[in-house]
ZADO-1210 file (C-alpha; in nm, 4 decimals, padded with zeros to 6 digits):
<atoms>
<atom x="-00.4725" y="-02.4998" z="-02.4256" code="MET" pos="1"/>
<atom x="-00.5528" y="-02.4207" z="-02.7778" code="THR" pos="2"/>
<atom x="-00.3179" y="-02.2447" z="-03.0201" code="ASP" pos="3"/>
<atom x="-00.5775" y="-01.9640" z="-03.0407" code="ALA" pos="4"/>
<atom x="-00.4306" y="-01.6150" z="-02.9096" code="ILE" pos="5"/>
<atom x="-00.8009" y="-01.4977" z="-02.7839" code="LEU" pos="6"/>
<atom x="-01.0515" y="-01.7422" z="-02.6340" code="LEU" pos="7"/>
<atom x="-01.4281" y="-01.7135" z="-02.6204" code="THR" pos="8"/>
<atom x="-01.5760" y="-01.7073" z="-02.2785" code="PRO" pos="9"/>
<atom x="-01.6834" y="-02.0658" z="-02.3313" code="GLU" pos="10"/>
<atom x="-01.3440" y="-02.1764" z="-02.4241" code="GLU" pos="11"/>
<atom x="-01.1887" y="-01.9898" z="-02.1232" code="ALA" pos="12"/>
<atom x="-01.4403" y="-02.1617" z="-01.8955" code="ALA" pos="13"/>
<atom x="-01.3355" y="-02.5059" z="-02.0279" code="ASP" pos="14"/>
<atom x="-00.9763" y="-02.4198" z="-01.9950" code="GLN" pos="15"/>
<atom x="-01.0397" y="-02.3305" z="-01.6081" code="LEU" pos="16"/>
<atom x="-01.2750" y="-02.6267" z="-01.5710" code="SER" pos="17"/>
<atom x="-01.5710" y="-02.3944" z="-01.4518" code="ILE" pos="18"/>
<atom x="-01.9110" y="-02.3008" z="-01.5945" code="SER" pos="19"/>
<atom x="-01.9507" y="-02.0071" z="-01.8237" code="ARG" pos="20"/>
<atom x="-02.1789" y="-01.8286" z="-01.5590" code="SER" pos="21"/>
<atom x="-01.8892" y="-01.8623" z="-01.3185" code="SER" pos="22"/>
<atom x="-01.6355" y="-01.7198" z="-01.5774" code="LEU" pos="23"/>
<atom x="-01.8685" y="-01.4394" z="-01.6495" code="TYR" pos="24"/>
<atom x="-01.8952" y="-01.3869" z="-01.2832" code="LEU" pos="25"/>
<atom x="-01.5232" y="-01.3474" z="-01.2546" code="LEU" pos="26"/>
<atom x="-01.5329" y="-01.0888" z="-01.5576" code="LEU" pos="27"/>
<atom x="-01.7760" y="-00.8876" z="-01.3810" code="THR" pos="28"/>
<atom x="-01.5947" y="-00.8805" z="-01.0571" code="LYS" pos="29"/>
<atom x="-01.2574" y="-00.7753" z="-01.2542" code="GLY" pos="30"/>
<atom x="-01.0759" y="-01.0905" z="-01.1312" code="GLU" pos="31"/>
<atom x="-01.0175" y="-01.2016" z="-01.4930" code="LEU" pos="32"/>
<atom x="-00.9308" y="-00.9634" z="-01.7514" code="GLU" pos="33"/>
<atom x="-01.0841" y="-00.9654" z="-02.1073" code="SER" pos="34"/>
<atom x="-01.0807" y="-00.7546" z="-02.4356" code="VAL" pos="35"/>
<atom x="-01.3821" y="-00.6462" z="-02.6172" code="ARG" pos="36"/>
<atom x="-01.3815" y="-00.6778" z="-03.0072" code="ILE" pos="37"/>
<atom x="-01.6817" y="-00.5254" z="-03.1357" code="GLY" pos="38"/>
<atom x="-01.9670" y="-00.6754" z="-02.9150" code="ARG" pos="39"/>
<atom x="-01.7579" y="-01.0052" z="-02.8520" code="SER" pos="40"/>
<atom x="-01.5597" y="-01.0405" z="-02.5376" code="ARG" pos="41"/>
<atom x="-01.2357" y="-01.2425" z="-02.5458" code="ARG" pos="42"/>
<atom x="-00.9992" y="-01.3731" z="-02.3136" code="ILE" pos="43"/>
<atom x="-00.6295" y="-01.3918" z="-02.3514" code="THR" pos="44"/>
<atom x="-00.4281" y="-01.7052" z="-02.2472" code="LYS" pos="45"/>
<atom x="-00.2013" y="-01.4803" z="-02.0389" code="GLN" pos="46"/>
<atom x="-00.5149" y="-01.3388" z="-01.8483" code="ALA" pos="47"/>
<atom x="-00.5970" y="-01.7072" z="-01.7644" code="LEU" pos="48"/>
<atom x="-00.2373" y="-01.7851" z="-01.6468" code="LEU" pos="49"/>
<atom x="-00.2249" y="-01.4643" z="-01.4584" code="ASP" pos="50"/>
<atom x="-00.5509" y="-01.5496" z="-01.2860" code="TYR" pos="51"/>
<atom x="-00.4248" y="-01.9170" z="-01.1963" code="VAL" pos="52"/>
<atom x="-00.1061" y="-01.7626" z="-01.0693" code="GLU" pos="53"/>
<atom x="-00.2760" y="-01.5297" z="-00.8408" code="ARG" pos="54"/>
<atom x="-00.4949" y="-01.8101" z="-00.6957" code="LEU" pos="55"/>
<atom x="-00.1692" y="-02.0001" z="-00.6240" code="LEU" pos="56"/>
<atom x="-00.0042" y="-01.7137" z="-00.4692" code="SER" pos="57"/>
<atom x="-00.3295" y="-01.6445" z="-00.2209" code="GLU" pos="58"/>
<atom x="-00.3352" y="-02.0046" z="-00.1483" code="SER" pos="59"/>
<atom x="00.0382" y="-01.9981" z="-00.0287" code="GLU" pos="60"/>
<atom x="-00.0335" y="-01.6868" z="00.1691" code="ILE" pos="61"/>
<atom x="-00.3204" y="-01.8506" z="00.3551" code="SER" pos="62"/>
<atom x="-00.1473" y="-02.1895" z="00.3975" code="ALA" pos="63"/>
</atoms>
């Protein structure tokens, strides 16, 4: 991960190895938290880690 505290949607998508469109879908569904600064949307590193942790937890439950 980069040293930035807040990531652009494009940077966050790269970190998750998904498309920008997929990331925006996660934001729209509320599955990934973000903050707004003016007209810009940013995603925290912690929000990405929390999202991945939830995916892992759900994976363990269904296994």
